[in-house]
matplotlib code that plots the C-alpha trace (Angstrom):
import matplotlib.pyplot as plt

x = [9.5, 9.8, 12.5, 14.1, 14.1, 15.6, 17.2, 19.0, 20.5, 22.1, 25.7, 24.4, 21.4, 23.0, 23.7, 20.1, 18.3, 15.5, 15.2, 13.3, 10.2, 9.3, 6.8, 5.6, 3.3, 1.8, 0.1, -0.7, 2.6, 5.0, 6.0, 7.9, 9.6, 11.2, 13.2, 12.4, 14.9, 12.9, 16.1, 16.6, 13.2, 14.2, 14.2, 17.1, 16.8, 14.2, 13.8, 10.9, 10.3, 8.4, 5.8, 4.1, 0.2, -1.3, 1.5, -0.2, 0.6, 1.9, 4.1, 6.2, 6.3, 7.6, 10.2, 11.5, 11.7, 13.3, 16.0, 16.8, 16.2, 18.5, 15.7, 13.6, 16.1, 16.2, 14.3, 12.0, 10.0, 6.9, 5.7, 3.0, 1.6, -0.4, -2.6, -3.1, -6.2, -9.5, -11.7, -12.2, -15.0, -15.1, -18.0, -18.7, -18.5, -22.1, -23.3, -21.2, -21.9, -19.5, -22.5, -23.0, -19.5, -19.6, -22.7, -21.2, -18.2, -20.0, -22.7, -19.9, -17.0, -17.9, -15.9, -14.7, -16.2, -12.5, -11.9, -11.1, -12.7, -10.6, -11.5, -9.3, -11.1, -9.9, -10.3, -10.5, -13.0, -15.5, -14.6, -14.6, -14.2, -12.3, -13.8, -11.5, -10.9, -8.0, -7.7, -7.8, -5.1, -2.8, -3.2, -2.6, 0.5, 2.0, 1.3, 2.8, 6.1, 6.3, 4.6, 2.3, 1.3, -0.7, -2.7, -3.8, -5.0, -2.8, -5.7, -5.9, -2.4, -3.0, -6.1, -4.2, -1.5, -3.8, -6.4, -4.0, -2.3, -3.6, -6.8, -5.6, -2.9, -5.6, -6.5, -10.2, -10.0, -7.4, -6.5, -3.4, -2.4, 0.3, 1.8, 3.2, 4.3, 0.9, -1.8, -2.3, -4.1, -6.3, -7.7, -10.3, -10.9, -13.4, -13.6, -11.7, -14.1, -13.1, -15.2, -13.2, -10.3, -9.8, -7.2, -6.9, -4.9, -3.5, -1.4, -0.7, -1.1, -4.2, -5.8, -4.6, -5.8, -9.3, -9.7, -8.4, -10.4, -13.7, -13.2, -12.6, -15.6, -17.8, -17.0, -17.4, -13.8, -12.5, -9.1, -8.1, -8.8, -7.9, -4.5, -3.1, -0.4, 1.5, 4.2, 5.5, 6.6, 6.3, 9.2, 9.2, 10.6, 8.0, 5.0, 2.7, 4.1, 4.0, 0.1, -0.7, 1.1, -0.8, -4.3, -3.6, -2.5, -1.9, 0.4, 2.8, 5.1, 5.3, 8.7, 9.5, 10.3, 14.2, 14.2, 12.8, 15.6, 19.6, 20.2, 21.3, 18.5, 19.8, 19.6, 15.9, 14.0, 13.3, 9.4, 9.9, 9.3, 7.4, 4.3, 6.0, 8.3, 4.9, 4.1, 6.8, 5.3]
y = [-13.4, -10.9, -8.4, -6.8, -3.0, -1.9, -3.2, -1.9, -3.8, -2.7, -4.2, -6.0, -7.8, -11.2, -10.6, -9.9, -13.2, -14.2, -10.7, -9.2, -8.8, -9.9, -7.5, -8.3, -6.5, -8.4, -6.4, -6.6, -5.2, -5.4, -7.8, -5.7, -7.2, -5.4, -6.9, -4.7, -5.0, -5.1, -4.1, -1.0, -0.4, 0.3, -1.2, -3.6, -4.3, -3.7, -5.4, -4.5, -6.5, -5.8, -8.1, -8.8, -8.2, -11.6, -13.2, -16.5, -19.0, -17.8, -20.8, -20.2, -16.6, -16.6, -19.4, -17.1, -14.2, -16.1, -17.2, -13.2, -12.4, -11.9, -11.4, -14.2, -16.9, -15.7, -16.6, -13.9, -13.7, -12.6, -12.4, -9.9, -9.8, -6.6, -7.3, -4.7, -4.8, -3.4, -6.3, -4.3, -2.5, -0.3, -0.9, 1.2, -1.4, -0.6, -2.1, -5.1, -8.4, -11.7, -13.7, -10.3, -10.1, -12.1, -10.3, -6.8, -7.5, -9.2, -6.4, -3.7, -5.5, -9.0, -12.0, -15.2, -18.4, -19.5, -16.3, -16.3, -13.4, -11.4, -8.7, -5.8, -4.1, -0.5, 1.1, 4.7, 7.2, 6.0, 2.1, 0.6, -2.8, -3.2, -6.3, -7.9, -11.1, -12.6, -16.2, -18.9, -20.7, -17.7, -17.9, -21.4, -21.0, -18.2, -20.1, -23.3, -21.2, -18.8, -20.6, -18.6, -15.2, -12.1, -11.1, -7.5, -4.9, -2.1, 0.3, -0.5, 0.6, 3.9, 4.7, 3.5, 6.1, 8.9, 8.4, 7.7, 10.9, 14.0, 15.0, 18.5, 17.3, 16.4, 19.3, 20.1, 18.9, 16.4, 13.9, 11.3, 9.9, 7.1, 6.3, 3.2, 1.9, 1.8, 2.7, 4.9, 4.8, 7.6, 8.4, 11.2, 13.0, 15.9, 17.4, 14.3, 11.8, 9.2, 9.6, 7.1, 5.1, 3.2, 2.4, 3.8, 2.3, 4.9, 5.2, 9.2, 12.2, 13.2, 9.9, 10.9, 14.3, 13.2, 11.1, 13.2, 16.3, 14.2, 13.1, 16.9, 18.1, 15.2, 16.2, 19.8, 20.4, 23.9, 24.5, 27.1, 24.6, 21.3, 19.7, 17.1, 15.0, 12.6, 10.0, 6.9, 6.2, 9.9, 11.9, 15.5, 16.6, 14.6, 15.8, 14.4, 16.2, 19.5, 19.0, 18.4, 21.6, 23.4, 22.3, 21.9, 25.0, 23.2, 20.2, 18.4, 15.5, 13.1, 11.8, 8.8, 8.8, 9.3, 7.5, 4.2, 3.5, 4.2, 2.9, 4.7, 5.0, 7.9, 6.4, 7.5, 10.6, 10.1, 10.3, 7.3, 4.3, 6.3, 4.2, 0.8, 2.0, 3.1, -0.5, -1.0, 1.8]
z = [-14.9, -11.9, -12.3, -9.5, -9.9, -6.8, -3.5, -0.3, 2.3, 5.9, 6.4, 9.7, 8.0, 8.4, 12.2, 13.2, 12.1, 14.2, 15.6, 12.5, 10.9, 7.2, 5.3, 2.0, -0.4, -3.3, -6.0, -9.5, -11.0, -8.1, -5.1, -2.4, 0.7, 3.5, 6.5, 9.8, 12.7, 15.9, 17.8, 16.0, 14.8, 11.3, 7.8, 7.5, 3.8, 1.0, -2.3, -5.2, -8.0, -11.1, -12.1, -15.6, -15.5, -14.6, -13.2, -12.5, -10.0, -6.9, -5.8, -9.2, -8.8, -5.4, -6.3, -9.1, -6.6, -3.9, -6.3, -6.8, -3.0, -0.5, 2.2, 1.7, 2.7, 6.4, 9.4, 10.8, 13.8, 12.3, 8.5, 7.5, 3.8, 2.6, -0.3, -2.8, -4.9, -5.6, -4.1, -0.7, 0.9, 4.0, 6.4, 9.6, 12.5, 13.7, 10.2, 10.1, 11.0, 9.9, 8.1, 5.6, 5.0, 1.6, 0.6, 1.3, -0.9, -3.7, -3.9, -4.0, -6.3, -6.7, -5.7, -7.4, -5.9, -4.9, -2.9, 0.7, 2.7, 5.2, 7.5, 8.9, 12.2, 12.1, 15.6, 14.8, 16.6, 14.0, 13.8, 10.4, 9.0, 5.8, 4.2, 1.3, -0.6, -2.4, -4.1, -1.5, -3.5, -3.1, 0.8, 1.0, -1.1, 0.9, 4.1, 3.0, 1.8, 4.9, 7.6, 9.9, 8.2, 9.0, 5.9, 5.8, 3.0, 2.0, 2.3, 5.9, 6.5, 4.7, 6.9, 9.9, 9.5, 8.3, 11.3, 14.2, 13.6, 15.7, 14.1, 13.7, 11.6, 8.7, 6.4, 5.9, 2.5, 1.8, -1.0, -0.4, -3.6, -3.8, -7.3, -8.3, -12.0, -13.6, -11.0, -8.2, -4.9, -3.7, -0.1, 0.0, 3.5, 4.3, 7.9, 9.3, 7.8, 5.0, 1.6, -0.2, -1.0, -4.0, -7.0, -10.4, -13.4, -15.5, -18.9, -19.4, -16.9, -18.5, -16.8, -13.4, -13.8, -14.7, -11.7, -9.1, -10.6, -10.8, -7.2, -6.1, -8.1, -6.8, -3.1, -3.9, -2.8, -3.1, -4.9, -2.4, 0.7, -1.1, -0.1, -2.3, -1.0, -3.2, -2.8, -4.7, -8.2, -9.7, -11.0, -9.9, -13.3, -15.1, -17.3, -14.7, -11.9, -14.0, -14.8, -10.9, -10.3, -12.8, -11.3, -7.6, -5.9, -2.3, -3.4, -1.0, -1.4, 1.3, 2.4, 4.0, 7.7, 7.9, 11.2, 9.6, 7.7, 7.7, 4.1, 1.0, -1.1, -2.7, -6.1, -5.8, -4.4, -1.0, -1.6, -4.2, -1.8, 0.9, 0.2, 0.7, 3.6, 5.5, 5.5, 8.2, 10.5]

ax = plt.figure().add_subplot(projection="3d")
ax.plot(x, y, z, "-o")
ax.set_aspect("equal")
plt.show()
C-alpha cells in the first residue's frame, strides 16, 4: 500500500487548472508527482509516496495513490512520466539505429519479452541516445488513466541539466550523486565527457562508499581534483554524510533552485527533494 510521506501545496493550486503540467516519477520505491504552473513557471504542488518493493499492478497502485492525492484529480495541459530504473543504455548517436535498439538493450541489461523499448534523444555536443525499456502493460495502464503522456527516463533529465549548463561549469573530475530511500544514482564525468550513469542499491553507508570509491579508482580520479556533489534523501547529520566527508575532500550539496518553487518545504532540508524538483526544470 503506498504511503504519502510528504506533500506541499500552493494556496492557488485550485485556481490554475488547465494551465499546469503534471510531472510524475515512477521508481521501485517511490512515486512522485508535481504540478507545475505554466503562468508562473513554478512548482504549484508536490507529493511523494513510498512504495513497497515489487508494487505489482500499476492500475491498482495508481488507484491507491489517487485516493490519497490532491494533485491527480486535476486536469493538466501536458503529462510527463519519468521512469527510473537500470534497464537503460546510452548509445552515441552515430552508432544508433532503430533496428538495433533491442539488441543494444538486451545485450547490456536484458529485457523482458513484454517490455516496450523507448528512446530519448539527447542533443549535446556529442549527441547520445538513451535506450530504455519498461513493461508494456505499465505504459498502457498509465496512458489509459492519464491520457496522452510523454515517457522519458530519469537519467535523461539528469544529463540534460549537466550538459546544457556552460561547459566551464563542470569540474574536471565530477561525481554527481542523487540519494533516494534505498538507492542512489551516480553520474561520473571526466573532462566534460560522460563516463557512466547508473543506480546502486544500498543498506548501510559502507555500501555507498564502496561503489563511489570503486568508480573513482577505476576512472583514475584524483582525491584532490575530484568533486563529489550530492543531493536527495541524505541527512547531513547522518553517519553516511560523515563517511563521505572523511573520504571526499571536495564535497558539495546541491540545493533545489529556489526560483522554481515558492512553497514551504522547511520540514526537510533544501537539498532533500532536489532530484525530484529538477524533473520540473
